[in-house]
C-alpha beads as a LAMMPS data file, in Angstrom:
LAMMPS data file: protein, C-alpha beads

323 atoms
322 bonds

1 atom types
1 bond types

-500.0 500.0 xlo xhi
-500.0 500.0 ylo yhi
-500.0 500.0 zlo zhi

Masses

1 110.0

Atoms # bond

1 1 1 99.827 -262.849 186.562
2 1 1 101.384 -261.750 183.299
3 1 1 99.447 -261.892 180.081
4 1 1 101.436 -262.749 176.997
5 1 1 101.667 -260.137 174.285
6 1 1 100.271 -262.613 171.801
7 1 1 97.228 -263.051 174.027
8 1 1 96.724 -259.287 174.294
9 1 1 97.075 -258.945 170.530
10 1 1 94.480 -261.640 170.066
11 1 1 92.054 -259.962 172.460
12 1 1 92.580 -256.616 170.745
13 1 1 91.971 -258.152 167.323
14 1 1 88.815 -259.817 168.622
15 1 1 87.544 -256.510 169.960
16 1 1 88.182 -254.858 166.604
17 1 1 86.384 -257.632 164.775
18 1 1 83.481 -257.407 167.218
19 1 1 83.252 -253.667 166.735
20 1 1 83.351 -254.074 162.967
21 1 1 80.593 -256.675 163.043
22 1 1 78.442 -254.468 165.277
23 1 1 78.960 -251.524 162.917
24 1 1 78.115 -253.671 159.907
25 1 1 74.876 -254.697 161.619
26 1 1 74.079 -251.110 162.580
27 1 1 73.905 -252.039 166.262
28 1 1 73.815 -249.044 168.571
29 1 1 73.508 -246.581 165.688
30 1 1 73.404 -243.688 166.181
31 1 1 75.486 -243.326 169.318
32 1 1 76.499 -239.708 168.691
33 1 1 75.111 -236.674 166.817
34 1 1 74.659 -236.871 163.048
35 1 1 75.722 -233.972 160.843
36 1 1 73.802 -232.956 157.726
37 1 1 76.263 -231.202 155.419
38 1 1 74.631 -228.361 153.475
39 1 1 76.676 -227.185 150.469
40 1 1 74.970 -223.783 150.461
41 1 1 74.792 -220.556 152.429
42 1 1 72.400 -220.208 155.393
43 1 1 68.883 -218.963 154.736
44 1 1 68.239 -220.312 151.244
45 1 1 65.888 -223.154 150.241
46 1 1 68.660 -225.784 150.503
47 1 1 69.497 -224.700 154.029
48 1 1 65.880 -224.392 155.150
49 1 1 64.955 -227.763 153.676
50 1 1 67.954 -229.475 155.271
51 1 1 67.226 -228.051 158.716
52 1 1 63.554 -229.005 158.647
53 1 1 64.435 -232.547 157.595
54 1 1 67.206 -232.786 160.201
55 1 1 64.748 -231.827 162.945
56 1 1 62.260 -234.485 161.809
57 1 1 64.967 -237.138 161.478
58 1 1 66.221 -236.338 164.995
59 1 1 62.751 -236.944 166.383
60 1 1 62.591 -240.374 164.723
61 1 1 66.106 -241.450 165.726
62 1 1 65.779 -239.894 169.180
63 1 1 69.277 -238.551 168.669
64 1 1 70.708 -235.129 167.717
65 1 1 70.822 -234.354 163.986
66 1 1 72.048 -230.917 163.000
67 1 1 72.776 -229.003 159.797
68 1 1 76.250 -227.707 159.035
69 1 1 76.790 -225.247 156.172
70 1 1 79.801 -225.719 153.879
71 1 1 81.192 -223.418 151.174
72 1 1 82.122 -224.589 147.691
73 1 1 79.210 -226.651 146.432
74 1 1 81.014 -229.178 144.211
75 1 1 84.196 -229.285 146.291
76 1 1 82.077 -230.270 149.291
77 1 1 81.150 -233.468 147.463
78 1 1 84.775 -234.433 146.861
79 1 1 85.856 -233.823 150.459
80 1 1 82.739 -235.599 151.737
81 1 1 83.559 -238.781 149.821
82 1 1 87.102 -238.712 151.202
83 1 1 85.805 -238.787 154.799
84 1 1 84.486 -241.580 156.990
85 1 1 81.539 -243.487 155.541
86 1 1 79.991 -244.298 158.903
87 1 1 76.553 -242.705 158.598
88 1 1 77.351 -239.823 160.921
89 1 1 77.632 -237.355 158.047
90 1 1 74.738 -237.036 155.584
91 1 1 75.045 -234.888 152.455
92 1 1 72.324 -232.717 150.944
93 1 1 72.175 -233.247 147.177
94 1 1 70.007 -231.401 144.679
95 1 1 68.664 -231.379 141.151
96 1 1 71.720 -229.362 140.165
97 1 1 74.453 -231.333 141.904
98 1 1 73.178 -234.805 140.964
99 1 1 71.642 -234.318 137.508
100 1 1 72.519 -230.992 135.836
101 1 1 76.090 -230.084 136.777
102 1 1 77.512 -233.579 136.023
103 1 1 76.074 -233.218 132.508
104 1 1 77.668 -229.804 131.940
105 1 1 81.151 -230.144 133.496
106 1 1 83.579 -232.540 135.131
107 1 1 82.839 -233.273 138.789
108 1 1 84.846 -235.170 141.435
109 1 1 82.210 -237.876 141.845
110 1 1 80.148 -240.445 140.002
111 1 1 76.523 -240.163 141.041
112 1 1 75.579 -243.821 140.551
113 1 1 78.838 -245.295 141.887
114 1 1 79.621 -243.021 144.834
115 1 1 76.278 -242.308 146.506
116 1 1 73.339 -244.160 148.025
117 1 1 70.025 -242.220 148.119
118 1 1 68.241 -242.024 151.467
119 1 1 65.187 -240.055 150.340
120 1 1 63.908 -236.681 149.219
121 1 1 63.430 -233.931 151.784
122 1 1 62.149 -231.068 149.623
123 1 1 60.179 -230.779 146.385
124 1 1 58.718 -227.545 145.168
125 1 1 56.812 -226.260 142.176
126 1 1 58.044 -223.703 139.692
127 1 1 55.877 -221.666 137.377
128 1 1 56.098 -219.550 134.262
129 1 1 55.218 -216.012 135.278
130 1 1 54.940 -212.930 133.076
131 1 1 54.828 -209.194 133.712
132 1 1 51.291 -207.834 133.791
133 1 1 52.028 -205.317 131.031
134 1 1 52.731 -208.079 128.531
135 1 1 49.000 -208.571 128.089
136 1 1 49.229 -212.366 128.226
137 1 1 46.978 -214.378 130.510
138 1 1 47.396 -218.007 129.388
139 1 1 50.182 -220.303 128.267
140 1 1 48.556 -220.627 124.840
141 1 1 48.659 -216.846 124.421
142 1 1 52.330 -216.754 125.466
143 1 1 53.288 -219.481 122.984
144 1 1 51.309 -217.742 120.227
145 1 1 53.080 -214.441 120.943
146 1 1 56.474 -216.154 120.931
147 1 1 55.764 -217.834 117.596
148 1 1 54.512 -214.595 116.078
149 1 1 57.626 -212.717 117.288
150 1 1 60.584 -215.171 117.268
151 1 1 63.471 -214.028 119.453
152 1 1 61.541 -211.082 120.883
153 1 1 60.294 -212.352 124.258
154 1 1 62.737 -212.595 127.166
155 1 1 62.631 -215.052 130.076
156 1 1 64.757 -214.590 133.207
157 1 1 66.259 -217.275 135.420
158 1 1 68.413 -217.525 138.535
159 1 1 71.509 -218.268 136.437
160 1 1 73.106 -220.393 133.728
161 1 1 72.780 -224.102 134.430
162 1 1 70.150 -223.740 137.141
163 1 1 66.925 -225.768 137.096
164 1 1 65.103 -222.595 136.001
165 1 1 67.423 -222.194 133.003
166 1 1 67.033 -225.843 132.005
167 1 1 63.253 -225.509 132.311
168 1 1 63.328 -222.574 129.899
169 1 1 65.262 -224.703 127.405
170 1 1 62.746 -227.529 127.918
171 1 1 59.879 -225.095 127.312
172 1 1 61.519 -223.854 124.112
173 1 1 61.890 -227.418 122.835
174 1 1 58.408 -228.641 123.739
175 1 1 56.575 -225.509 122.546
176 1 1 58.745 -224.997 119.470
177 1 1 59.415 -221.357 120.321
178 1 1 62.418 -219.027 120.176
179 1 1 62.736 -216.886 123.312
180 1 1 65.767 -215.188 124.848
181 1 1 67.134 -216.544 128.134
182 1 1 68.352 -213.799 130.485
183 1 1 70.367 -215.205 133.428
184 1 1 70.561 -213.333 136.735
185 1 1 72.545 -214.063 139.882
186 1 1 69.499 -215.104 141.884
187 1 1 65.784 -215.785 141.654
188 1 1 65.153 -212.505 143.485
189 1 1 67.011 -210.523 140.835
190 1 1 65.095 -212.149 137.995
191 1 1 61.815 -211.427 139.771
192 1 1 62.716 -207.756 140.223
193 1 1 63.578 -207.577 136.531
194 1 1 60.130 -208.877 135.608
195 1 1 58.229 -206.576 137.951
196 1 1 60.408 -203.690 136.742
197 1 1 59.652 -204.460 133.091
198 1 1 63.248 -205.297 132.070
199 1 1 62.293 -208.846 131.022
200 1 1 58.961 -210.290 129.973
201 1 1 58.809 -213.469 132.037
202 1 1 60.630 -215.812 134.385
203 1 1 60.666 -219.381 135.606
204 1 1 60.598 -219.146 139.392
205 1 1 59.740 -221.137 142.501
206 1 1 56.156 -220.561 143.539
207 1 1 57.030 -219.597 147.112
208 1 1 59.486 -216.922 145.939
209 1 1 57.020 -215.167 143.627
210 1 1 53.938 -215.669 145.824
211 1 1 53.868 -212.083 147.213
212 1 1 54.016 -210.595 143.710
213 1 1 51.391 -213.010 142.447
214 1 1 49.087 -212.043 145.302
215 1 1 49.754 -208.363 144.637
216 1 1 48.983 -208.786 140.939
217 1 1 52.362 -207.483 139.730
218 1 1 53.029 -210.734 137.835
219 1 1 50.735 -213.323 136.279
220 1 1 51.302 -217.078 136.641
221 1 1 50.535 -218.933 133.406
222 1 1 51.343 -222.538 134.286
223 1 1 53.025 -224.651 136.951
224 1 1 55.893 -226.874 135.829
225 1 1 55.098 -229.650 138.319
226 1 1 53.121 -232.786 137.571
227 1 1 50.273 -231.531 139.754
228 1 1 48.914 -228.123 140.708
229 1 1 50.708 -226.200 143.419
230 1 1 48.950 -225.932 146.770
231 1 1 49.540 -222.183 146.843
232 1 1 48.238 -221.714 143.268
233 1 1 45.171 -223.946 142.998
234 1 1 43.725 -221.965 140.071
235 1 1 46.891 -222.111 137.946
236 1 1 47.021 -225.119 135.568
237 1 1 49.997 -227.391 135.145
238 1 1 51.944 -227.250 131.900
239 1 1 50.295 -230.544 130.981
240 1 1 46.804 -229.182 131.573
241 1 1 47.718 -226.107 129.531
242 1 1 48.867 -228.176 126.549
243 1 1 52.573 -228.947 127.144
244 1 1 52.753 -232.247 129.063
245 1 1 56.469 -232.599 128.335
246 1 1 57.369 -229.563 130.442
247 1 1 57.765 -231.062 133.897
248 1 1 60.377 -229.621 136.231
249 1 1 60.375 -229.750 140.018
250 1 1 63.435 -228.564 141.952
251 1 1 64.290 -231.005 144.744
252 1 1 66.760 -231.769 147.514
253 1 1 67.525 -235.114 149.070
254 1 1 69.803 -236.860 151.534
255 1 1 72.583 -239.188 150.346
256 1 1 75.462 -241.081 151.969
257 1 1 78.613 -242.621 150.461
258 1 1 78.169 -246.024 148.858
259 1 1 80.897 -247.331 151.228
260 1 1 78.545 -246.867 154.213
261 1 1 77.666 -250.200 155.900
262 1 1 74.367 -251.488 154.435
263 1 1 72.728 -251.883 157.859
264 1 1 73.397 -248.240 158.691
265 1 1 72.136 -247.170 155.266
266 1 1 68.931 -249.134 155.878
267 1 1 68.544 -247.586 159.336
268 1 1 68.813 -244.084 157.890
269 1 1 66.530 -244.838 154.940
270 1 1 63.827 -246.284 157.187
271 1 1 64.116 -243.409 159.667
272 1 1 63.868 -240.783 156.925
273 1 1 60.805 -242.508 155.440
274 1 1 59.127 -242.258 158.842
275 1 1 60.261 -238.637 159.213
276 1 1 58.579 -237.761 155.928
277 1 1 55.246 -238.567 157.598
278 1 1 55.993 -236.356 160.612
279 1 1 53.039 -233.911 160.873
280 1 1 55.262 -231.104 162.205
281 1 1 57.682 -231.586 159.310
282 1 1 54.882 -231.621 156.746
283 1 1 53.349 -228.487 158.246
284 1 1 56.688 -226.662 158.195
285 1 1 57.261 -227.664 154.570
286 1 1 53.774 -226.505 153.582
287 1 1 54.537 -223.066 154.991
288 1 1 57.459 -222.946 152.554
289 1 1 55.304 -224.040 149.623
290 1 1 57.149 -227.371 149.477
291 1 1 56.604 -231.050 150.222
292 1 1 58.795 -234.018 151.146
293 1 1 58.065 -235.769 147.866
294 1 1 57.487 -239.496 147.497
295 1 1 58.576 -241.534 150.507
296 1 1 61.544 -243.859 150.612
297 1 1 64.826 -244.357 148.754
298 1 1 63.443 -246.122 145.665
299 1 1 61.381 -243.156 144.366
300 1 1 64.354 -240.873 145.037
301 1 1 66.681 -243.147 143.052
302 1 1 64.172 -243.240 140.194
303 1 1 63.855 -239.446 140.284
304 1 1 67.634 -239.022 140.048
305 1 1 67.851 -241.414 137.094
306 1 1 64.946 -239.824 135.208
307 1 1 66.103 -236.248 135.754
308 1 1 69.702 -237.097 134.852
309 1 1 68.576 -238.430 131.461
310 1 1 66.189 -235.535 130.851
311 1 1 68.596 -232.752 131.758
312 1 1 71.592 -234.320 130.011
313 1 1 69.601 -234.258 126.762
314 1 1 68.733 -230.590 127.301
315 1 1 72.300 -229.627 128.286
316 1 1 73.695 -231.356 125.206
317 1 1 71.159 -229.911 122.784
318 1 1 71.563 -226.373 124.147
319 1 1 75.362 -226.637 124.369
320 1 1 75.394 -225.513 128.010
321 1 1 78.846 -225.430 129.595
322 1 1 79.650 -224.658 133.211
323 1 1 83.043 -223.540 134.539

Bonds

1 1 1 2
2 1 2 3
3 1 3 4
4 1 4 5
5 1 5 6
6 1 6 7
7 1 7 8
8 1 8 9
9 1 9 10
10 1 10 11
11 1 11 12
12 1 12 13
13 1 13 14
14 1 14 15
15 1 15 16
16 1 16 17
17 1 17 18
18 1 18 19
19 1 19 20
20 1 20 21
21 1 21 22
22 1 22 23
23 1 23 24
24 1 24 25
25 1 25 26
26 1 26 27
27 1 27 28
28 1 28 29
29 1 29 30
30 1 30 31
31 1 31 32
32 1 32 33
33 1 33 34
34 1 34 35
35 1 35 36
36 1 36 37
37 1 37 38
38 1 38 39
39 1 39 40
40 1 40 41
41 1 41 42
42 1 42 43
43 1 43 44
44 1 44 45
45 1 45 46
46 1 46 47
47 1 47 48
48 1 48 49
49 1 49 50
50 1 50 51
51 1 51 52
52 1 52 53
53 1 53 54
54 1 54 55
55 1 55 56
56 1 56 57
57 1 57 58
58 1 58 59
59 1 59 60
60 1 60 61
61 1 61 62
62 1 62 63
63 1 63 64
64 1 64 65
65 1 65 66
66 1 66 67
67 1 67 68
68 1 68 69
69 1 69 70
70 1 70 71
71 1 71 72
72 1 72 73
73 1 73 74
74 1 74 75
75 1 75 76
76 1 76 77
77 1 77 78
78 1 78 79
79 1 79 80
80 1 80 81
81 1 81 82
82 1 82 83
83 1 83 84
84 1 84 85
85 1 85 86
86 1 86 87
87 1 87 88
88 1 88 89
89 1 89 90
90 1 90 91
91 1 91 92
92 1 92 93
93 1 93 94
94 1 94 95
95 1 95 96
96 1 96 97
97 1 97 98
98 1 98 99
99 1 99 100
100 1 100 101
101 1 101 102
102 1 102 103
103 1 103 104
104 1 104 105
105 1 105 106
106 1 106 107
107 1 107 108
108 1 108 109
109 1 109 110
110 1 110 111
111 1 111 112
112 1 112 113
113 1 113 114
114 1 114 115
115 1 115 116
116 1 116 117
117 1 117 118
118 1 118 119
119 1 119 120
120 1 120 121
121 1 121 122
122 1 122 123
123 1 123 124
124 1 124 125
125 1 125 126
126 1 126 127
127 1 127 128
128 1 128 129
129 1 129 130
130 1 130 131
131 1 131 132
132 1 132 133
133 1 133 134
134 1 134 135
135 1 135 136
136 1 136 137
137 1 137 138
138 1 138 139
139 1 139 140
140 1 140 141
141 1 141 142
142 1 142 143
143 1 143 144
144 1 144 145
145 1 145 146
146 1 146 147
147 1 147 148
148 1 148 149
149 1 149 150
150 1 150 151
151 1 151 152
152 1 152 153
153 1 153 154
154 1 154 155
155 1 155 156
156 1 156 157
157 1 157 158
158 1 158 159
159 1 159 160
160 1 160 161
161 1 161 162
162 1 162 163
163 1 163 164
164 1 164 165
165 1 165 166
166 1 166 167
167 1 167 168
168 1 168 169
169 1 169 170
170 1 170 171
171 1 171 172
172 1 172 173
173 1 173 174
174 1 174 175
175 1 175 176
176 1 176 177
177 1 177 178
178 1 178 179
179 1 179 180
180 1 180 181
181 1 181 182
182 1 182 183
183 1 183 184
184 1 184 185
185 1 185 186
186 1 186 187
187 1 187 188
188 1 188 189
189 1 189 190
190 1 190 191
191 1 191 192
192 1 192 193
193 1 193 194
194 1 194 195
195 1 195 196
196 1 196 197
197 1 197 198
198 1 198 199
199 1 199 200
200 1 200 201
201 1 201 202
202 1 202 203
203 1 203 204
204 1 204 205
205 1 205 206
206 1 206 207
207 1 207 208
208 1 208 209
209 1 209 210
210 1 210 211
211 1 211 212
212 1 212 213
213 1 213 214
214 1 214 215
215 1 215 216
216 1 216 217
217 1 217 218
218 1 218 219
219 1 219 220
220 1 220 221
221 1 221 222
222 1 222 223
223 1 223 224
224 1 224 225
225 1 225 226
226 1 226 227
227 1 227 228
228 1 228 229
229 1 229 230
230 1 230 231
231 1 231 232
232 1 232 233
233 1 233 234
234 1 234 235
235 1 235 236
236 1 236 237
237 1 237 238
238 1 238 239
239 1 239 240
240 1 240 241
241 1 241 242
242 1 242 243
243 1 243 244
244 1 244 245
245 1 245 246
246 1 246 247
247 1 247 248
248 1 248 249
249 1 249 250
250 1 250 251
251 1 251 252
252 1 252 253
253 1 253 254
254 1 254 255
255 1 255 256
256 1 256 257
257 1 257 258
258 1 258 259
259 1 259 260
260 1 260 261
261 1 261 262
262 1 262 263
263 1 263 264
264 1 264 265
265 1 265 266
266 1 266 267
267 1 267 268
268 1 268 269
269 1 269 270
270 1 270 271
271 1 271 272
272 1 272 273
273 1 273 274
274 1 274 275
275 1 275 276
276 1 276 277
277 1 277 278
278 1 278 279
279 1 279 280
280 1 280 281
281 1 281 282
282 1 282 283
283 1 283 284
284 1 284 285
285 1 285 286
286 1 286 287
287 1 287 288
288 1 288 289
289 1 289 290
290 1 290 291
291 1 291 292
292 1 292 293
293 1 293 294
294 1 294 295
295 1 295 296
296 1 296 297
297 1 297 298
298 1 298 299
299 1 299 300
300 1 300 301
301 1 301 302
302 1 302 303
303 1 303 304
304 1 304 305
305 1 305 306
306 1 306 307
307 1 307 308
308 1 308 309
309 1 309 310
310 1 310 311
311 1 311 312
312 1 312 313
313 1 313 314
314 1 314 315
315 1 315 316
316 1 316 317
317 1 317 318
318 1 318 319
319 1 319 320
320 1 320 321
321 1 321 322
322 1 322 323
């Protein structure tokens, strides 16, 4: 028996509609591996954080989730948004890519319009550390020295426009001090400059400077997080030391395009919230001196909004421009 072409066309259209409805409802998701796109080189905090989160998310979804490194940090965002918004590609976003860089240069995306937050996967504490030969042991002593010698003290960072650089500018504003920012190409370089006596201080992630802190080659004055760092229980926060306005915590989180079907977004958000409670994940993060941050998409969205406003004000006041 022959089937009319019109009948076949109708059946085909019905199948397409059925598939679209199933996708919109998130039925059967995921049915294939999910990629986590990491706009950074292997081995760094972004890569490590993404892989740990991907492993935890895979356990919750009972489906493969793997990290895939991509070159060209900002360009990755543009190409990502041009791809399929089906939930099978998750992007790692950071303090820099969502809140600092958009304030300092043109980018091929609009943070609020183009992305939906899934949740944070990495939050870590930074600290103000000084060389031991400086003879400073507290934040109050550092601020007093800086005020007594304007423009004399130097503070290193991992580069212009990085969270460390912006934290230095925030410290200058809140403490009312004039210090010289010295940018390096990495956190490791700035740390070597401090231990070698080329600069007086640095803003650096706690886990990166931990060996030098334990060896006594640098002194931690205050943590820039809202609470004390697990690895530095005896070091006060900036707030405890007298500068409550200096709060800066580098973070990474997962986002998907805003065009992604809402049911799939909800599936990923719920799964990531569960993954954040995964004991193995939490233990692995603790070894890195990090945490998963507050659970769920709402706190992540609030964090993005708050940091965007804070860092835009700093970028504007300091006249920071990025190429």
